[in-house]
N, C-alpha and C positions, 0 to 999 in steps of 0.2 A: 258733174265734177266741180269741186269748189274753185272759186276764183282765186287768183294769186294776189289780189289786192291791187291798189293803185300803182300804175307805172310811174317810176321817178322820171323827172324831166330829163331828156336826153342831153341837155346842156349842163347839168349839174356835175361839177368836177368829181370824178371818182365814182359816180353812180352809173349803173348800167341803164341805158336807154332802150327804147323799143327796137330800133334798127330796122333794116329792110330784110327781105328774104335772101337777097344776095349776100348781105353782110352776115346773116345767120349761117348760111352755108359755108362762108369763109371761116367763121368762128369754129364751126364743127370740124373743119380740116385741121385746126390748130390743136385739137385734143388728141391724146394718145389713142391710136387706133385700137389698142387692146381694150379700151374702155367704151367701144362703140355701143355696147349693150346698155350702158348707163344713159344713153340718150333715146331709148325707146319712147315712142310717142304714147301718151296715155289717152285713151279713147275719150273724145268729147271735150278736150280742153286744148288751149293754145300751147300747152307744154312748156310753160314759162319756167318750170323747175328743171327741165331737161338741159343738160350742160351743153348740148349742141346748139340750142336755140338761144344762147346768150346774146344779148344785143352787142353792138360794136363797142369797143373801148373808147375812152374819152380823152380829156384834155392833157396836153403836154407841149412844151416848146423848148428850144435849146438855147441857152445863153452862151455868150462868148466865154471861153475858158482862159484862165481860171475865173474865180468869182467875178460877178459883173461889176467891177470897179468903174467900168465905163458908164454905168447907169447913173444918171444924175437925178437926184430927187427934185421934185417940184420946188419952186421958190415958196417956202412957207415960213413966215416970220417966227411962229411958235417953235418950229422944229429947229431953226438955226440957233435960237437962243439957248437951246438945251445943251449943246456941245456933244455929249455922249450919243444922242440919237443918230448922229451921222456915222457911227462906227458899225462895222459888220460884226455880227455875232455868229461864230461857228457853232451851230446848234448841237451837233453830234460829235464835234471834234475831228471829223474826217474830211472836212472841206466840201462835202457833197450837198450840204443844206445850210444856207446862210440867211440871216435875218438882219434887216437894218430898219431902225425906227425913223419914220418920216415926220410924224406928228405924235408927241408924247401923250400918254393917257393919264388916268386919274390916280396912278400909284400902284405899287406892287400888290397891295391888299385888294385891289379891284380885279385881279386876274381871275379867270373862270377856273372851276375845278372839274376834274374828270367826272363824267357821269351827268354833267349839266347839259342842257340844250342851249347851244349858242347860236347867235345870228350874226352873220358878217356881211359886209359889202365886199364883193370880189371882182377883180379885173385881172384876167390872165392873158399873157402875150407870149409870142414866139420870139426867137432871137432877132428876126428882122422887124420886130415891132408890131406884127400882125396881131390884132386882138382876136382871141379864139373863145373867150368867155367873158361875159359880164353878168353879174347877178347882184341886184341891189339889196337882197335880203335872203341869203342862203342859210338855212337852219339845219343843224345836225347835232347829234349827241357826241360830245367831246370824249375821246378815248375809245369809242366803239368801232373805229375804222370805217365809219360811214362814208368818208370822203378820202381824197388823196392823203397819203401818209404825210406829205409835206405840210398840209393844212392841219392834220390831226396833231402833229408834233409841235407846230409853231404857234397855233392859236392859243394854246395853254400858256404861252409866254407873253401874250399880249395883255396890256392893261385896258380897262374899259375906256373906249373912245380913242384908243391908239390906232394910228395908221402906220402900217409897216410894209416894207418891200421884202419879199421872200424869193430867193433864187434857189431852185432845187434841180439836182440832176435827175435823170430819168428813173433811177432806182426808187425814188420816193414819189414818183408820179405814175407813169404808165409803162415803164420798162421798155422792153424791146418791141412791143406791139404797137404803141401809139394809138391814135384814134383816126379811123378812116371817116371822111376823106381829108380832114383839115390838119391833123397832127402827124408828123413823120415819126417813124420808129426811133427809139433811142434818143428821144428829144427831152429837153428840160423845159421847165416852166418858170417864167417870172410872174410872180403873183403880187398884186397890190391888194392888201387886206385891211379892212377897218372893222374893229370889234364893236358891234352895235348893242348887243344885249346878251345876258346870260341868266338863265333861270333853272331851277331844279326840274329834273325830268318828271313827267307825270307819274302819279302813283298807279302802279300796275293793277292794284286791287280795285281801283275806281274806274278803270277803262271799260267802255262798253265792248260788247262782243266784236262789233265792226272795227273799233279802234285797235283792239288787241290784234285782230287778224291783220290789219294793215301794217301795224308796227312790226309784227313778226315776219311778215312777208318782205318788208324792206330790208330787214337784217338777212333774211334768207337769200334775197336777190344779190345782196352785197357779197355773201359767201360764194354764190355762183360766179360773180365777177372775179373774185380772187382765185377760184378754181381754174377759170379760163386762163388766168395769168400764170398758172402753175405755182401759185403761192398757197400751198395747202395748209400751212400753219395758220395764216390769216383767214383762210376759208373755214377751217375748223372753229376758229374764234367766233366768226359771224354766225355759224350754224348753232354753236352753243348758246350765244346770246338769244337767238330766235327761239330755241327750245326752252330757255329760262322764261321767256315772255309767255309762251304757250302754256307752260306748266305752272305759272304763278297762280296763287290763290286769288279769288275774286269776291268782292262784296256785291257784285252786280249779277243778276240772273241773265243767262244767255238762252236764246231760242234754240230748239233742236237743230235748225239749219246752221246756226253759228257754232254750235258744238261740233257739228260734222265738219265745218270748214276748218276749225282749229285742229281737229284730228288730222285733216288732210295736210295742213301745213306741217304738223309734227312729223308725219310719215315722210314727206318730201325732205325735210331737214335731216332726219335720221338716215335716209337713203343716201343723200349727198354727203353727209358726215362720214358714213361708212366708205364711200368712194374716196374721200380725202384721206381718211385714216389708212386705207389700203395702199394709197400712193406713197405714204410715209412708212410702210411696213409695220404699222401699229396693229398687228393682227388681232390681239386680244380685244382691243377697243373696237375695231371694226366688226368683229364677231358679235360683240355686245350690242352694237347699233343695229346690226341685221336682225338679231333675235328680238329686239324691241319692236321693230317693224312687224315681224312675223307674229308677235303676240297680238297685235291689232288686226293684221291682215295676213293670215296664214298663206294666202295665195298670191302675195305680192311678188311678181316675177323678178323685179329688180333686186329685192332683198334676197330671194332664193339664189339668184345668179351670183350676187356678191358674196353671200355666205359660202357658196361652193368654191368661189375663187380664193377666199380667205383660207378655207380648209386645204385647198390644193397647194397654196403657197407654203403651208405648214407641213406639206408632205402627207396629209391625211386623205389620200386618194379614195380609200374605201368609204369614208364618210362623205366625201365631196360628190362622188358619182351619183348616188341616189338623189341627192338634193338637186343636182343639175337635171337629172331625169325628170324630177317633179316639175321643174321650171319648163322643160321642153314639152311635157305633157300639156301644160297650160297654154303654150304657144309653139306648136309643132313646126311652124314655118320660120322660126327665128334662126337665122344662119349663124349668128354669133354663139348661141347656146350650143348648136350642133358642133361648131368648130372646137369650142372649149371642152365639150364632153368627149369628143373624139380624141383630143389631146390628152385628157386625163386618163381615159381608158388605156391608151398606149403607155403612158407613164406608169400606171398601176401594174400593167403586165410586165413592163421592164423591171419594176421594183420587185415583183414576185419572183421573177427569174433570178435576180441577184440574190434574194433571200434564199431561194432554193439551192443555188450553187454554194452559198455560204454554209448552209446546213450540211450539205453533202461533204464538204471539205472538213467541217468540224467533226463529222462522224466517220471520217476516214475512207470515203468512197467517192473520190472526185471523178472516177472513170465513168460513173453513171450519168454524168451531166448531159451526154449526147442524146439520151432518150428518156426524158423525164416522165413521159406519159404512157410508156408501153409496158413497163414491168412494175406496176405498183406494189405487187406482193413481194418484190425483191428489194424494194427501197429500204435503206437503213432505218428510216424513221418508222417503218411498219412494225419494228420491235416495240412492244409497249414501253412507254416512258418509265413506268414504275419499275420495270426490270432494269432499265439502264440506271435509274437512280439507286435501286437496290444494290446493284453491282458496285456502283461508285461508293456507296456507304460501307459495303463489306471491305472494299479495298482500303478505304480510309481507316476502318476499324483495325484491319490487319497491321497497318503502319503504326497506329497508336499502340497496339499490343507489343509490337517489336520494340518500340521505344521504351515501354515499361520494363520488358524483360532485360533489355540492355542496361537499364539503370540499376536494376537489382543485382546484376552480375558485376 
C-alpha cells in the first residue's frame, strides 16, 4: 500500500503530528460513533488516512481576558519610534483575534500574498508564560489553512521583516480539544511572529512524483486534522486542495509506483471528502465523491459503505440495501456494516408498510390493512391499473359532455 508521505513535525502549530497509540485511541473516541466504519484499517499500512488514527491536536494557550493589554512588548527602539506599532489591531472585528506590531517591517507593499509559501519565526506561549512552541523557520502556504487559523489570517497582514504579537482565542487555534499533554482545552495562544520570507509556491507541473505525493499528503493530513475537530468545511477545503494537486498536469514523467501512490492519495482524499460532505448533509456531492472512488476501485468498502449511507439519508432504501450487501460480502465480519444494513432493512420494511396503507386508503379499502399478505387476489390493486384509468377517463368524459350539453341549453 502506498505511503502517506512525510509526517509533519509534531511541534508545528496546526499540523497533525505522529502521536502515540494512546492518543490515537483517545482521538478515535472523539469521532461520531456513527462513522466508526470510516476508520476501518487498510491492510498493510499504518492507516494514516483513517480518521480514528489522527495524531493528537496541537498548540494553544489562553491569554487574560479581554485582549492582552497586560502584555508588554520588548524594549525595541525601532518599534517605539513608530507610534502606531504599539496599537492593537482587531483583525476580524469580533475581539477574538488581535495583532500588535512590535517591530515595523518594510512597508505594506512587502506583505505576502495568498498562495505564496511564507517562512516565519514563531514563539507560542500560554497565559502563564509557558513556552509551548518555538520554531525558527516555519514554512507553509498562506491561505491554504496549513497552520492555525490565527496564523493564516494574521501573517498576510505582516510586512517583510515585521515582528508582531498575536493574541487569539481558542476558536482560531485548537478549539475545545487543545493539545495533549501540554495545551489545555478552550485555551488561547499568544504568538510572537516574525515574517522572514515569502516566495511563489512551486509550479505543480514541475514537481517530481515524490514531491507531488508529499505535498498532496500534507494537505490531506490537514484535512484529517480539521475533520477530527469537526470543522468539516475546512476539512473539505484541504481535501479539495490535495485533489487539485494530484490531478494537476505534469511535465515530469512519473514511475508506475509513483502513479500508483498518487491514485492511492486520490482515493483516500475522495473517501474522506465524502465523509465530510455527509456530515454536512451535502448528499449530492458526497454521492459524487463515492462514485469517483468506485470508478477507480469498485470494491472499495469505505466508498460502498458511504454511498449506501448517502442513499439511505435520502430515503433511497431500495438502492442503498444492495450496495451495503456488496460491502458486507467483501467484509462479512464488519459489525458496522451489519448494523447499518439491519437498520436499513427495517426502515425499508416500515416504508413499504406505510406506502401499502396509503394505497389502500386511496383505493377505498382501509379495512384490509390487517392482513396484507393473505388475500392478494382480493386486494384493490389487483384490479388492472388500465381498467382504473379507463374508468377515470370515462367519468371525466361524462362530466365534460354534461358541461357541453348544459352550455347548449
